[in-house]
C-alpha positions, 0 to 999 in steps of 0.5 A: 467088612476090610483089613488095611495093612500099610508100611511106611517108608521109615522102618517101624512106620506103619498101619494096620486098620480093621473094620467092620461095616454093617447097614439094615432097612427094614419095612416091618410093617406098611406103616413102620419102617427102622433102618440101623448103621453101624461101623467099627474101626480098630487102628494099631499105628507104629512111630517110626523111632527113626529121627533121620539124618541130612544126607550131606553129613553122610560121607562115602566111609560111613556104614549103618550096620555091623559085621553081624548085621545089628546097627552100629551106634557111631556112623563114623566120623568126618575129617574134623573128628566129629561123630555122627549117631546112627539114625537105625540104632534106637529102633530095636529099642524103641516105640511109639504106639497107638492103637484105638476103637471107635463104634458109631451107631444110628438107629432111625424108626418111622411110623406113620399113624395116618395118611397125614400124620407121622413119627419119626426117631433118630439116634446115634451114639459114638464112642472111642478109645485111643492109647499111645506108649511112648518107650526111649529104652536105656539102652537107647540113644535118645533115652540115654540120658534119663536111664530110659522114659515112658509116657502113657496116654490113656483117651476117651469119648462118647456122645450120644443123640437123639431127635424125634418128631411128629410131622402132619400135613394135611389140606381142607378145600383152599386151605393147608394147615402144617406143623411139626414138634420135636425133641432133641438130647445131645450128651459128650463125654470126655476123658484122658489120663496121662503119666511120664516116668524114667530110670526104667530097667530095659525093656520093662516097658510099665510104668511101676517098673520105674524109679523117678517120675519124667517131669514133660510140662510141670507135671508128670501125671495129668487129667481131665473129665467132662460132661456136655449135654443140651436139650431142645424143645420146639415147635412150629406150624404153618398156614396157606390159603390157595396158594396166594397167602402164606402164615407161619410160626414157630417156638423152640426152647433150647437148655445148654449146661454151658451156661449158669444153672440159673441161665441155661433155657433160651426161648425163642421164636417167629412171625412170618407171612408172605402174600403171592401176589402173581396167583391173585385173579387179576396178575394171573396170566400176565405176559410180563410179570411171572412170579411176585411175592411179598414177604415178613418175618420177624423173629429170635434166635439165639447163640451159646457161649464159644468156649465151654465152661465160661461159667467155673473157676479153674485152678493150676495145681501145677505150684509149691508153697513151702514145699506144698502143693498150691494153686493159683487160678487160672480163669474165673466164672461168671455164672450171670452168662446167659444166651446171645441173642439177635433180634431180626426183622425183614421185608421183602420181595421177589420178582420174576420178569418174562420167566427170564429175569430173576430179581429179589430184594430185602430190608432188615434190622438185626439187634444183638443182646448179651453178646459174648467176647472174652477181653483181657483185664491188666493186671 
């Protein structure tokens, strides 16, 4: 556990942080082990309402405080009768406070079924909440024009990920067989709401006390909520004989909500082989050739859309028509969008001479299909 309390150089600028971290590792049996890591953080930050002033404008006869210690509203005037506001005058009235909470948990378990077969599971959960209140009192210099104003923003998010594997490797004389199979699932949720109001009684920092909305960017109230998710199934197998001949094959199916309901699944595979010629009897023990390996592979991989929700149509409601709410289309959705796919062929050689000189060369061909690119359309 720890506590961090920092005061900034400006009055009213500070950060208070409390955190707690817990780590646990335990071998329940000689086959089963578990681990847990939990981390929590609680923050409260105050942003100073002092706006500052150019030191070149501070004249020797300016004073910031009255005789009773309260800040002056006006610092003074120069020889041309220009007046200067006191940057610390708003300090007792205004506030900009951000509170946040974050929890991160990671839980893992491993079970050894046999010496050559293992089950494992890794899981994580992350959640956070952030609340920001920016209040400018009607008695302050910055809030006087709107007779006091308040803006609030509430943000929350959480994510969950689980990865589960079964892995095995076994040797039969000169033959070695290995592989894995697994399942992964990931989900992210996010939501925010914000509002802005004005014309408020002094010192009352609740939206219901305001008599007007404060339009800061098209609308005084806004919000958003979205969910993303994906899951994957995958498997891989490998084989080697006498540390000379190698083969590998893999397959995976990925499913993502970034695509339309009919195109969310992507299927990808790979095949590869290698020959470690330097381990052959006729080359083994060579004084000049330390290593010679020939490689070949062919496979596919995929890429999700670079932006979220390209399959959906979006509307902007910051408009009116005849005094009634209206909307325009911001984005036309495309339900046909699917995975970008790359088909890669590769041939390679690894060569080592005199145990000092290493050389590798590859020839590959990559064919990309179904590329995703945003283009501008003339109006």
